[in-house]
N, C-alpha and C positions, 0 to 999 in steps of 0.2 A: 148529416152526423157530424157532430163537433168533434174538436181533436181529442178531448178526454176520452169519449167512447171509442174513438178509432185506435188510440193508444191500447185501450183494454183489449179490444178485438185482436190487435196484432200480437200483444203478450199472450192472449188466450190461444191464438193458433200456434204461437211458438211453443207454449207449454205442452199442447195437446200432441203435436208432432214429435216432440221429444219423448214424451210419455209413450206413445205407440211405437217408436222406432228404437230407442235406445236398447232394449234386450235384443232386438234383431241385429243391430249394429255389433254389439258385443259378441253375438253368436257368430256372425260372419267374421270377425277378427279372430275368434277362437278357431275357426275353420281354416282360415288363411295360414295362421301359424301351424296348424297340424299338417296341412298340405305340405309345408316345408320341412317337417321333421323326417328324419331318415327312418325308413322302415326297419323293424325288428323282425328277426326271424325266430321262428319257434320250432325245435326239432321234435320228433314224435318221441313220446315217453313210453316206458316199458308198460305202463298200464292202459295205453291206448292203441289198439291195433286198427288198421285201416277197416272201415265198415265193409262187410262181405256183400251186402246187397243194398242197393238205393232204388226205391221205387220212383219213377218219374211220373208225375200226375200232370194231366193236360186238361184243365177246365175249358169247355168249349160250349157256347150257345149259338147255333145257326152258323157254323163256320165251315161249311162245305166247300167253299171256294178256296180256302188256303190249308185246310187240316192236313191234306196229304203231304204237302211241302213241309210242314212243321214236323209230321212223324218221320219223314225220310231224313230231314236234318238230325233228328235225335237218333235215329237208328244207325247214323254214321259215326256214333260215338262208340268206342270199344265197350262191349258188354251189354249195351242197351238191347233189349229183347231177348237176351238168353239168360244170363246171371241178374241183370237189373230190369225188372219189368217195366214195360211201358204202358200206362194205362190213360185212355182218354175218358173225360167224363162228359157224356153229351147230355147237357143240363137243359130241360125243357125245350128240346130242339123241335122244330117244325120242318126241318129240311133233311137232307141226306148225311149229315155230319157222322152219324154213327156207322153208316155203311162205308163212307170213304175212309174213315179212320181204320176200320177192320181191313178194307182191301189193301191199304198202305202197310199193314203189319202190326198195328196196335191192338191191344186188348180194349174193351170197351165196356164202360159201365153207364147205363142209361138211368136218367133221373127225370121223373114227371111230376112235378109239384108246382103247378102254376101259382098257387098262392104263396110260394117262398121261392121268389126269384132272386138271383144275384151270385155273384162269384163267391162270396163267404158261404153260403148254403152248399154250393157245389164242392167247395173244398172240405168242408166238415163232413159231407157225405162220403168223398173219396177217403180222406184220412182215416175214417172209422173203419173202412173195409180193408184198405192195404195193410193196415197195422195188425189185421188179424192174421196176415201171412208171415213169411220169415224174411223180414226186412229191417235194417238197421237204422234207415233214414229216409226221408221223402224229399224229393225235389219237385218245385212246382215251375212249369214253363207254360206260358200263354199260348194259345192256339194260332197266333199269327207271327209266330217266332222263328228265328233261324239261330242255331247255336254253333259254336266253335266245337271241334271234335274232341278237345281236351276237357270239355265242361265237367263231366261226370268226374273224371279222374281228379281234377282240381278240387271239387268240392269234397270228394273222398280224403284228399290230402289234408285239407283243413280240419274236417270232422275228426280225422285221426289224432290231431294234436289236443282233441278234448274239446273243441268248440261246440257250443249249443246248437249253432246254426250258422249258415254261410249265405252272404248275398254276393252274386257276381256282378261284374260291370254289366249295366243295362243300357244300351244305346238303341238308336233307331235305324231303320233300313231306307227310309224315304230321303232322297236327295234332290228334290225339285229347287228351283231357282228363285222363289219368291222370298221377300224380305221375311215374312212371318216364320216361314219354315226354317229359314236359317237361324232366326232368334231362338226359335223353339230348340233347334240343335245345339245352340250355344247354352241355353237353359239346361237341357239334358246333361251336358258335359259337366256343368256345375253340380247340379242336383243329384245325378245318378254316378258321377265318378269322384269328383274332387270331395264332396261333402262326405260319403261314406269311407273314403281313403283316409282323410283328415281324422274322422272319429276314431277309425281303426288304430291310427298312429298314436292317438291320445290314450287308447286303451279303454274306450267307452263302447257300448253297443252301437253298431252302425245303422241300425233300422232295417226295414224290409221295404222293398220298392215295388212288390207285387208281382214281379216275374224274375225268374232265375234265382230263387231263394230256396235253400236246403235246411231242413230241421231234423235233428237227431230223433230217434224214437223216445228217448229219455225225456227230450224237450217236449214232445207232443203229449207224452203221458203224464208228465208233470204239469203242464199248461195246455189243456185240451183247447182245440182251436174252436172258438165259438163267436168269432167276430163275424157280424152279418150286415154291417152298414155298407154305405157307399165306399168308405175308406177303411176297408177290412184290413189293409196292411198296417196302417197306423194303429189301429184299435189293438190288434193282436200284439204288435210290437210293444206297446205300453204295458200289457198284460205280462209279457216277458221280462220287461224291466221291473215290475212290481215283484216277480218271483225270482229276481236276482239272476237272470240269464242274460247272456251276451251274444250278439250276432257278429261274426266276423266278416271281413271283406276281402274279396281277391279281385286283382285286375289283370290276373294271368289268363283270363278267359273272358268271354263275352257272350251274352245273349242280345239278340236285335229283333225288335218288333216294328210293324209298320205304324207310321202316323197317318191319321186321317188325310185323305187326299183332296177332300171337299171342305168348303168354309163351315158348312152346317155341322159336319161331324167334329171339326176342330174346336168349334164353339161349345158344342154339347159336351165334348169330353173335358174341355177345361173348366167349364161351369160345374160339372158333376164333381171333379176332383177338388177344385177350391172350394165350392160350396160345401162338400162334406168336410173338407178340412176346417173351415171356419165353425161348423157345428161341432166338431170334436174339440176345438179350442175353447169354446163356451162350455162343454161338458167337462173337460179334463183339467183345465188349468187351475180352477179353484183347489181340486184335490192334490195336484201336484205341488201347488203353493204350500198346502198344509204339510205334505210329506218333507218338504225342504225345511220348513220351519221347525219340524221335529227332529232335524239333524239327519235325515236320510240324503245324504249328498249325492248317491246315484241318480237322483231324479232332478238334478240341477240341469243337466244338459238337455234332457228330453223337454224340460219346462221352457228353456230358452229356445230350443228347437221349434216347440209349437208356437211361441211368441214371436218368432221370425215371420212376418208376413210374406206372402209370395212377393218375389223381388220386384215385379212392376208396381205393386201397391206400396212397397217400401220406398222405392225411387220416387213415386208421386208424392208422397207425404214430405220426403226430404227436400224435393223441388218447392213445395208449397212454403217450407220453412225457409228455402234460400231466397224465394221471391218476395214474401211478405212478412216474415217473422222478424223479431226484434234481433239486435245485434248477436247477443250470445248464441240464439238459435240458429242464425246464419253461419256463425263459425263451427258450430256443431254439424250443420248441414253439409259444409264443404268437406269436413273431416270424415264424415259418415259416407259421403258420395265417393271419397277417395278409397274408403274400405270396399265399397261395392264395384268399383273400378279394378281394384287389385283382385278381388274375387273372380271377377269375370275374366281377366288377363291369366290368372293362375289356372283357372278351369280349362281355357283354351290351350294352355301350354302342357298340363298334365294330362288332358284328354286326347292330345294329338288332334286337335281341331285345325282347321284351315283359315287362311286369312279372309276368306269370303264369309265366315261367320263373323269376323270382327267388322268387316265391312257392313254387314247387315246392321249394325248399330245406327246406321244413318236412318233407318226406318223406325227407330224406337218410338219417335213422337207418335207416328201412326198406330203403332202397336199398344202404346199406352192408351190412346183413345178408345182402341177396341176393347181394353180391358175395363175401361169405365163403363162402356156400353153393357159389358157382361154383368155389372153390379146387381141389376134387378134378377137375372137368371141366378146369380150366386145366392141371393136371398132365398129363392124357391128351394135351391138344392141343400140349403143349410137347415131346412126344416126337419123336424125329427122323422116325419112321415114320407120324406123324398125316397122315390122308388128307384131302383137300378134300372138302367136303359143301355142297351148295347150301343156302342159307338159305331155309326156307319162309316165305312172305310172307303 
């Protein structure tokens, strides 16, 4: 390869990495600044009274091993099971999930439609039924979760200020000592705490994380839940944005769920989530761009949020620019990696993380190699006909 061709290759790599990562770098900078903004408090208005009843919905597929723990955790919240109904959706179960949930004190809805599998179908099924009752909002909790006792009260508090929906802080229960699990813990602090907190302080919708989110009756009636893909939370949130709705965030309470304890489960879970996200990027980014060009500014942040690649791939591209890109691309890469570092440190500080999560960054090269190995699986999960599969824990 002669020097002219090599120069063109280097310039091409630099241009490509900048093109793919600049939107994500701007989004990370936006989130870093938002994380430093002082929170604003909003008092109850005369027109908004605290919701009288919040239905707690727990979608469950073959969760007999842990459903009792989750139900007991929810029943420890004042009012749950009495004024606030607790409903477990036993979705296409082939085990004793329904029996265990009933024995623990929950009401149970059983759904058996093997040709329609997935959390989105289960939630749509549940919402249609609980909204026939006298409830003011619905709260979704995954079947492998533990909640803090003030969770229901905190959701009610925000809904009473007129919020269309609420996302609580969503962390993990797993605390093993592997580098990968610690890196995942750090990623969770960034994705599930810093980012929604920053968006809330900027005054934009924070998104839905799939667990620990509440929606008002008015929201569900105005925007019926019809998201059935692998990333049903992202799909539905984009529908809410389109309708002009906003999800608020609270870090005054927390829901925690288990991480997969085996490598196969972790690989499947990550491939499914990121593959589904890539598919959603392909499907929704053109439409979001069109809305922004039309002057619909509320779509700007959701667009940049979708353009932000998973942080590992974002870092890989920046490292490529730093190592082989032309000089301008290298300077950009240094700046962008500094933004990433600031994001990680801010997430650790804001989320109450420990030094061991920071030390886990020493295992980042191995983690990045693992993510590269996942790329073929991501391609499969990004297909339109990709099927939902339960993660083995």
